[in-house]
Wavefront OBJ file of the C-alpha trace (Angstrom):
o trace
v 40.754 143.768 -137.708
v 43.879 145.424 -139.002
v 47.255 143.442 -138.754
v 50.787 145.103 -138.355
v 52.814 144.298 -141.462
v 55.823 146.415 -140.328
v 57.283 148.922 -137.932
v 59.304 152.147 -138.324
v 61.793 153.785 -135.788
v 63.111 157.293 -136.279
v 65.989 158.617 -134.318
v 67.328 161.924 -134.097
v 69.827 163.757 -131.494
v 69.173 167.806 -131.739
v 69.433 170.758 -130.163
v 66.412 173.288 -130.271
v 63.120 173.909 -129.062
v 61.014 171.038 -130.605
v 57.759 172.047 -128.990
v 57.820 175.425 -130.490
v 60.293 175.942 -133.460
v 59.721 175.031 -136.959
v 63.413 173.370 -137.335
v 65.838 171.995 -134.829
v 69.804 171.355 -135.345
v 70.683 167.862 -135.527
v 74.038 166.876 -133.539
v 76.969 165.342 -135.340
v 78.142 162.019 -133.933
v 77.628 158.148 -134.672
v 74.591 156.134 -134.111
v 74.869 152.575 -133.311
v 71.607 150.472 -133.854
v 71.284 147.138 -131.967
v 68.704 144.684 -132.482
v 68.305 141.691 -129.725
v 72.012 142.746 -128.337
v 73.632 142.611 -131.881
v 74.890 145.565 -133.709
v 72.943 145.711 -137.271
v 74.229 149.236 -138.328
v 76.537 152.288 -137.675
v 75.395 155.523 -139.103
v 77.291 158.815 -138.944
v 74.956 161.894 -138.508
v 76.093 165.245 -139.557
v 75.163 168.703 -138.370
v 71.990 170.044 -140.352
v 68.837 172.002 -139.801
v 65.886 169.565 -140.167
v 62.054 170.546 -139.744
v 59.453 169.881 -136.957
v 56.276 169.085 -138.561
v 52.439 168.628 -137.794
v 50.847 168.889 -134.656
v 52.576 166.082 -133.281
v 55.779 167.901 -133.635
v 57.252 165.035 -135.429
v 61.280 165.800 -135.837
v 62.641 164.981 -139.254
v 64.579 161.690 -138.529
v 68.460 161.505 -138.702
v 68.097 157.739 -138.634
v 65.148 155.952 -140.264
v 64.819 152.037 -139.438
v 62.069 150.089 -140.947
v 61.974 146.831 -138.990
v 61.670 144.945 -142.358
v 65.055 146.085 -143.447
v 66.813 144.577 -140.235
v 66.984 141.065 -141.642
v 66.842 137.800 -140.525
v 68.122 138.675 -136.973
v 64.219 140.012 -136.435
v 62.153 137.557 -134.644
v 58.807 136.566 -134.967
v 57.390 137.866 -131.583
v 59.463 139.952 -128.922
v 62.257 141.977 -130.066
v 64.267 144.767 -128.636
v 65.745 147.876 -130.774
v 68.373 150.141 -129.122
v 70.207 153.083 -130.430
v 73.463 154.074 -128.939
v 74.553 157.723 -129.920
v 77.825 159.137 -129.196
v 78.131 162.833 -129.890
v 81.352 164.426 -131.628
v 81.633 166.832 -129.117
v 80.920 165.085 -125.524
v 80.325 168.484 -123.768
v 77.394 169.331 -125.890
v 74.100 169.253 -124.123
v 71.276 168.145 -126.267
v 68.125 165.941 -126.673
v 67.733 162.555 -128.517
v 64.346 161.358 -129.480
v 63.342 157.671 -130.560
v 59.930 157.419 -131.998
v 58.093 154.455 -133.367
v 55.003 153.529 -135.502
v 53.083 150.435 -136.468
v 52.255 150.084 -140.292
v 49.234 148.282 -140.766
v 47.513 146.307 -143.861
v 44.713 148.701 -144.034
v 43.505 152.226 -143.595
v 41.735 153.754 -140.523
v 39.706 156.777 -141.351
v 38.310 159.478 -138.886
v 35.974 162.216 -139.618
v 35.278 165.130 -136.792
v 34.165 168.626 -137.116
v 37.795 169.782 -137.634
v 38.064 167.520 -140.819
v 38.878 163.831 -142.317
v 41.910 161.926 -142.034
v 42.868 158.439 -143.108
v 46.017 156.642 -142.140
v 47.854 153.117 -142.182
v 49.771 153.751 -139.050
v 48.885 153.090 -135.406
v 50.729 152.767 -132.151
v 52.685 155.853 -132.289
v 55.025 156.634 -129.667
v 58.193 158.383 -128.741
v 60.752 158.725 -126.033
v 63.061 161.609 -125.588
v 66.329 161.721 -123.314
v 68.762 164.909 -122.638
v 72.278 165.164 -121.157
v 75.705 165.084 -122.283
v 77.945 162.476 -124.016
v 76.453 159.007 -124.733
v 72.794 158.384 -124.912
v 71.038 155.154 -125.229
v 67.257 154.852 -126.326
v 65.490 151.529 -126.770
v 62.157 149.898 -127.305
v 60.675 146.535 -126.964
v 58.406 145.732 -129.642
v 56.445 142.676 -131.311
v 57.151 141.427 -134.880
v 54.598 138.807 -135.858
v 55.329 139.937 -139.238
v 58.646 138.734 -138.870
v 59.832 135.172 -140.601
v 60.251 132.527 -138.112
v 63.442 130.643 -139.060
v 64.493 127.426 -137.623
v 67.588 128.681 -136.076
v 65.821 131.338 -134.028
v 64.820 128.425 -131.859
v 68.456 126.979 -131.473
v 69.702 127.310 -127.675
v 71.548 130.392 -127.034
v 75.359 130.097 -127.363
v 77.059 130.978 -124.003
v 80.737 130.251 -124.768
v 82.834 129.415 -127.836
v 85.306 126.789 -127.068
v 88.872 126.437 -128.547
v 87.495 123.549 -130.725
v 84.875 125.769 -131.975
v 87.119 128.542 -132.889
v 89.330 126.004 -134.941
v 86.082 125.146 -136.829
v 85.072 128.596 -137.377
v 88.407 129.658 -138.443
v 88.600 126.827 -140.992
v 85.306 127.813 -142.334
v 86.104 131.348 -142.932
v 89.588 130.225 -144.394
v 87.432 128.313 -146.855
v 85.152 131.196 -147.602
v 87.969 133.329 -148.437
v 89.573 131.021 -150.663
v 86.588 130.602 -152.975
v 87.481 133.755 -154.819
v 89.294 132.371 -157.713
v 88.148 131.694 -161.035
v 85.672 130.533 -161.873
v 84.139 132.309 -158.774
v 81.123 129.866 -158.359
v 81.775 129.743 -154.489
v 81.212 133.525 -154.307
v 77.970 133.275 -156.472
v 76.921 130.861 -153.446
v 77.729 133.349 -150.824
v 75.528 136.091 -152.842
v 72.701 133.703 -153.712
v 69.293 135.615 -152.763
v 71.149 138.447 -151.243
v 69.051 141.617 -151.756
v 70.127 144.032 -154.199
v 72.787 141.428 -156.032
v 71.928 140.984 -159.902
v 73.829 137.395 -160.094
v 73.098 137.324 -163.820
v 74.228 140.764 -164.301
v 77.531 140.103 -162.441
v 78.054 136.960 -164.520
v 77.531 138.558 -167.770
v 79.395 141.704 -166.887
v 82.385 139.401 -165.944
v 82.839 141.993 -162.720
v 84.363 139.375 -160.306
v 86.636 138.571 -163.274
v 87.705 142.290 -163.561
v 88.472 142.624 -159.959
v 90.452 139.538 -159.778
v 92.568 140.573 -162.998
v 93.136 144.032 -161.249
v 94.591 142.108 -158.434
v 91.854 142.045 -155.633
v 92.353 139.287 -153.319
v 90.529 138.064 -150.127
v 93.010 137.597 -147.373
v 92.435 134.803 -144.829
v 91.585 135.996 -141.301
v 94.327 135.196 -138.751
v 92.859 133.062 -136.387
v 94.499 134.597 -133.403
v 93.134 138.297 -134.681
v 89.285 136.952 -134.680
v 86.909 138.129 -131.766
v 83.587 136.490 -130.934
v 80.803 137.972 -129.149
v 78.037 135.880 -127.610
v 74.726 137.834 -127.596
v 72.219 135.707 -125.417
v 70.849 134.356 -128.593
v 71.953 131.716 -131.181
v 73.986 134.251 -132.690
v 77.644 134.345 -132.383
v 79.219 137.533 -134.031
v 82.581 137.124 -135.367
v 84.530 140.060 -136.009
v 88.421 141.014 -136.910
v 90.311 143.106 -134.553
v 91.292 145.472 -137.204
v 87.463 145.834 -137.987
v 87.195 144.187 -141.065
v 86.718 140.484 -140.883
v 88.089 139.935 -144.394
v 90.960 142.619 -144.728
v 90.885 143.945 -148.423
v 93.411 146.235 -150.239
v 91.165 148.688 -152.195
v 93.954 149.790 -154.133
v 93.667 147.410 -156.980
v 89.933 148.661 -157.506
v 91.593 151.800 -158.930
v 92.768 149.713 -161.887
v 89.280 148.978 -163.062
v 88.570 151.949 -165.121
v 84.867 151.478 -165.816
v 83.209 153.343 -162.865
v 80.029 151.041 -162.886
v 81.891 147.537 -163.070
v 84.279 149.114 -160.293
v 81.181 149.945 -158.020
v 79.721 146.376 -158.923
v 82.820 144.477 -157.721
v 82.962 146.495 -154.778
v 79.614 145.920 -153.544
v 79.748 142.294 -154.488
v 82.718 141.489 -152.547
v 81.358 143.601 -149.818
v 78.347 141.453 -149.618
v 80.304 138.179 -149.924
v 82.882 139.302 -147.425
v 81.446 141.843 -144.734
v 82.620 143.309 -141.604
v 81.466 140.757 -139.468
v 79.294 137.475 -139.620
v 76.898 136.107 -137.577
v 76.948 132.272 -136.969
v 74.887 129.772 -135.335
v 75.575 126.168 -133.915
v 73.326 123.538 -135.214
v 71.885 121.035 -132.849
v 74.436 118.830 -134.776
v 77.456 120.961 -133.807
v 78.002 122.169 -137.185
v 78.676 125.924 -137.501
v 76.765 127.998 -140.091
v 76.438 131.501 -141.406
v 73.143 133.174 -141.025
v 73.983 136.758 -141.980
l 1 2 3 4 5 6 7 8 9 10 11 12 13 14 15 16 17 18 19 20 21 22 23 24 25 26 27 28 29 30 31 32 33 34 35 36 37 38 39 40 41 42 43 44 45 46 47 48 49 50 51 52 53 54 55 56 57 58 59 60 61 62 63 64 65 66 67 68 69 70 71 72 73 74 75 76 77 78 79 80 81 82 83 84 85 86 87 88 89 90 91 92 93 94 95 96 97 98 99 100 101 102 103 104 105 106 107 108 109 110 111 112 113 114 115 116 117 118 119 120 121 122 123 124 125 126 127 128 129 130 131 132 133 134 135 136 137 138 139 140 141 142 143 144 145 146 147 148 149 150 151 152 153 154 155 156 157 158 159 160 161 162 163 164 165 166 167 168 169 170 171 172 173 174 175 176 177 178 179 180 181 182 183 184 185 186 187 188 189 190 191 192 193 194 195 196 197 198 199 200 201 202 203 204 205 206 207 208 209 210 211 212 213 214 215 216 217 218 219 220 221 222 223 224 225 226 227 228 229 230 231 232 233 234 235 236 237 238 239 240 241 242 243 244 245 246 247 248 249 250 251 252 253 254 255 256 257 258 259 260 261 262 263 264 265 266 267 268 269 270 271 272 273 274 275 276 277 278 279 280 281 282 283 284 285 286 287 288 289 290
């Protein structure tokens, strides 16, 4: 029996006749992606003509989300994905479509009088809504292929006390202050992060270049922090400004090597993202999980 090894979700807001036309036009706006009540991405959608393909009238996606790319927020077992789309023009009447498909570990073959087909996909489905203004589409799904992490089974956090906030603020202060030569603390934050070549960063002295150029990590002001409980073990911590670790980007211009400038920017974004997800262990210690 074939096993599901991944799921893919596709989202497109559009105007046009998807049942008959060869193409439709995407609606410009912003799509927020939530997994299990936690925002995992934000994507701007521009106005473009996109094809409508195959007999299934599949619309080329404006947002494509493989479940395997959703990181540790994905649970083994039941999950819920939600797309919240806000168009630029609230007066525009449009349709929004969310489709999904399971990716299996083998091929299913079919032979009929009309020909032969083979696919590693199963469980296709879609939902379409139309209207004006914000449209929300969601889908519950099972991800037996996801990693089962110990903290997934921690009790859900329902409140963040003043004492908790003090502990978290101290942890964030320590995180900001490790950006200093020899940068071993930053490399610990980046350890095992996808897309990060630690050896290359060290050899190229990328963090040293950023520090020499004047880049510094600001310590978040405790009174400006926002805490969001999710109904899960995770608590999302953000800053009122939108960036948890406010960063002056101007000093990056002093790094004349474009590749080094890009590498420094990526590394520091990964180590100091706009928000962090924290969990409280059974011992009462707060830990960053993503």
